[in-house]
C-alpha positions in Angstrom: 2.2 -3.5 -22.6 4.0 -6.7 -21.8 6.3 -4.8 -19.4 3.5 -2.9 -17.7 2.7 -4.1 -14.1 -0.6 -5.7 -13.3 -0.3 -4.6 -9.6 1.2 -1.4 -8.1 2.2 -2.0 -4.5 2.1 1.4 -2.8 4.0 1.5 0.5 4.0 4.5 2.8 7.0 5.4 5.0 7.7 8.2 7.5 10.9 7.7 9.4 10.8 4.0 9.3 13.6 3.1 7.0 14.6 0.3 9.3 11.2 -1.3 8.6 11.3 -0.5 4.9 14.7 -2.3 4.6 12.9 -5.5 5.7 9.6 -5.1 3.8 10.6 -3.6 0.5 12.5 -6.7 -0.8 9.4 -8.8 -0.3 7.3 -6.2 -2.1 9.7 -6.2 -5.0 9.5 -10.0 -5.2 5.7 -9.9 -6.1 4.9 -11.3 -9.5 3.7 -8.8 -12.1 4.1 -5.8 -9.7 5.9 -2.5 -9.4 6.4 -0.8 -6.1 5.9 2.8 -5.4 7.4 4.0 -2.1 6.0 7.2 -0.7 8.6 9.0 1.4 6.6 11.3 3.6 9.1 13.7 5.0 11.5 10.9 6.0 14.7 12.2 7.6 16.6 9.0 7.1 17.6 9.1 3.5 14.8 6.9 2.3 14.6 8.2 -1.2 18.4 7.8 -1.7 18.2 4.3 -0.3 15.4 3.3 -2.7 17.2 4.8 -5.7 20.4 3.0 -4.7 18.6 -0.3 -5.2 18.6 0.3 -8.9 15.7 -2.0 -9.1 13.4 -1.2 -12.1 10.3 -2.0 -10.2 11.1 0.4 -7.3 10.2 4.0 -7.5 10.0 6.7 -4.9 7.9 9.8 -4.6 8.3 12.4 -1.9 6.0 14.5 0.2 8.0 17.3 1.8 5.4 20.0 2.4 3.5 18.5 5.4 5.1 18.3 8.9 2.4 15.9 10.1 2.0 12.5 8.5 -1.3 12.0 6.6 -1.7 8.4 5.5 -4.6 9.3 3.2 -2.5 11.9 1.4 0.5 9.5 1.2 -1.6 6.8 -0.4 -3.2 9.2 -2.8 0.2 10.4 -3.9 1.4 6.9 -4.4 -1.7 6.0 -6.4 -1.1 9.0 -8.6 2.3 7.6 -9.6 1.2 4.0 -10.0 1.0 2.4 -13.5 -0.9 -0.8 -12.7 -4.6 -1.3 -13.1 -4.7 -2.8 -9.6 -3.4 -1.0 -6.5 -2.2 -2.8 -3.4 -1.8 -0.5 -0.4 0.5 -1.3 2.5 2.8 0.3 5.0 6.6 0.0 5.7 5.9 -2.2 8.7 4.0 -4.9 6.8 5.8 -7.9 5.5 4.3 -9.7 2.6 4.8 -13.5 3.1 4.7 -15.4 -0.2 3.6 -14.1 -3.6 0.5 -12.1 -2.9 0.9 -10.5 -6.3 0.3 -13.8 -8.0 -2.6 -14.7 -5.7 -4.3 -11.4 -6.5 -3.6 -11.7 -10.3 -5.3 -15.2 -10.3 -8.2 -14.4 -8.0 -9.1 -10.7 -8.0 -12.1 -9.8 -10.1 -13.6 -6.6 -11.5 -16.1 -5.2 -9.0 -14.2 -6.4 -6.0 -11.7 -5.0 -3.5 -9.6 -7.4 -1.5 -8.5 -7.4 2.2 -7.0 -10.0 4.4 -9.5 -12.5 5.6 -10.1 -13.6 9.2 -8.4 -14.0 11.5 -6.8 -10.7 10.5 -4.1 -9.1 12.6 -5.4 -5.6 13.6 -2.3 -3.9 12.3 -2.9 -5.3 8.8 -6.4 -4.0 8.5 -5.3 -1.2 6.2 -3.8 -3.4 3.6 -6.1 -3.5 0.6 -6.1 -4.2 -3.1 -8.6 -2.5 -5.5 -8.8 -1.6 -9.1 -7.5 1.8 -10.0 -10.8 2.6 -11.7 -12.6 1.9 -8.4 -10.1 4.0 -6.5 -10.6 6.9 -8.9 -14.4 6.5 -8.9 -14.6 7.0 -5.1 -12.0 9.7 -5.0 -9.2 7.8 -3.3 -8.6 8.3 0.4 -10.2 11.2 2.2 -7.3 13.5 3.0 -9.3 15.4 5.7 -9.0 12.2 7.8 -5.9 12.2 10.0 -5.0 9.8 12.7 -4.9 6.1 12.5 -7.2 3.5 10.9 -10.4 5.5 10.3 -9.3 6.4 6.8 -9.2 2.7 5.8 -12.7 2.1 7.1 -14.0 5.2 5.3 -12.3 4.1 2.1 -13.8 0.6 2.3 -17.2 2.0 3.1 -17.1 4.2 0.0 -16.0 1.3 -2.1 -19.0 -0.7 -0.9 -21.3 2.2 -1.5 -20.0 2.3 -5.1 -21.2 -1.3 -5.5 -17.9 -3.2 -5.0 -17.9 -6.5 -3.1 -15.3 -7.1 -0.4 -13.3 -10.3 -1.1 -10.5 -11.7 1.0 -7.1 -13.2 0.5 -5.6 -15.5 3.2 -4.3 -13.4 6.1 -1.1 -15.5 6.1 0.2 -13.3 3.3 0.6 -10.3 5.7 2.9 -10.2 8.7 3.3 -7.0 10.7 6.7 -6.0 12.1 6.1 -5.6 15.9 6.8 -2.2 17.3 5.4 0.1 20.0 3.1 3.1 19.5 6.1 5.5 20.0 7.0 4.7 16.3 3.6 5.7 15.0 3.7 9.1 13.3 
């Protein structure tokens, strides 16, 4: 079990390989972590690029049967492939500054889920860490929810309803890559 990751960083990507090229190296640098990239119908060779890294902590799963991006489904698919007892969800356009993996390993406690504290940048509101057991207990993300941001609030609400306490890590650990709404899928 010494080689098993403590944290599984799950990153979703749909046609944003240019962002993933910036964010994935930082995700791979997290202490005690593996990274699962969910290629959601990317048309830019994302899976081949991730595989070409030949990095043992980088794995890629594909979703090719849905023409419209569903963040909830992408995150659930990534979680299904994750090996760590803690799951950290992010997106291709979120840069991790510093070693958030080490911070979570030292401070996250059973019965908690962790989001960025205040002042939080709105585009990082969907980045969350929780225990796999809590994720499974609430049924993961609700795949009936499509669009942007509501699936996160629903997930957090269900975690709270299951008795988990929201804790925070410093918001300095997350830095969004600026882009316009035309890049949102």
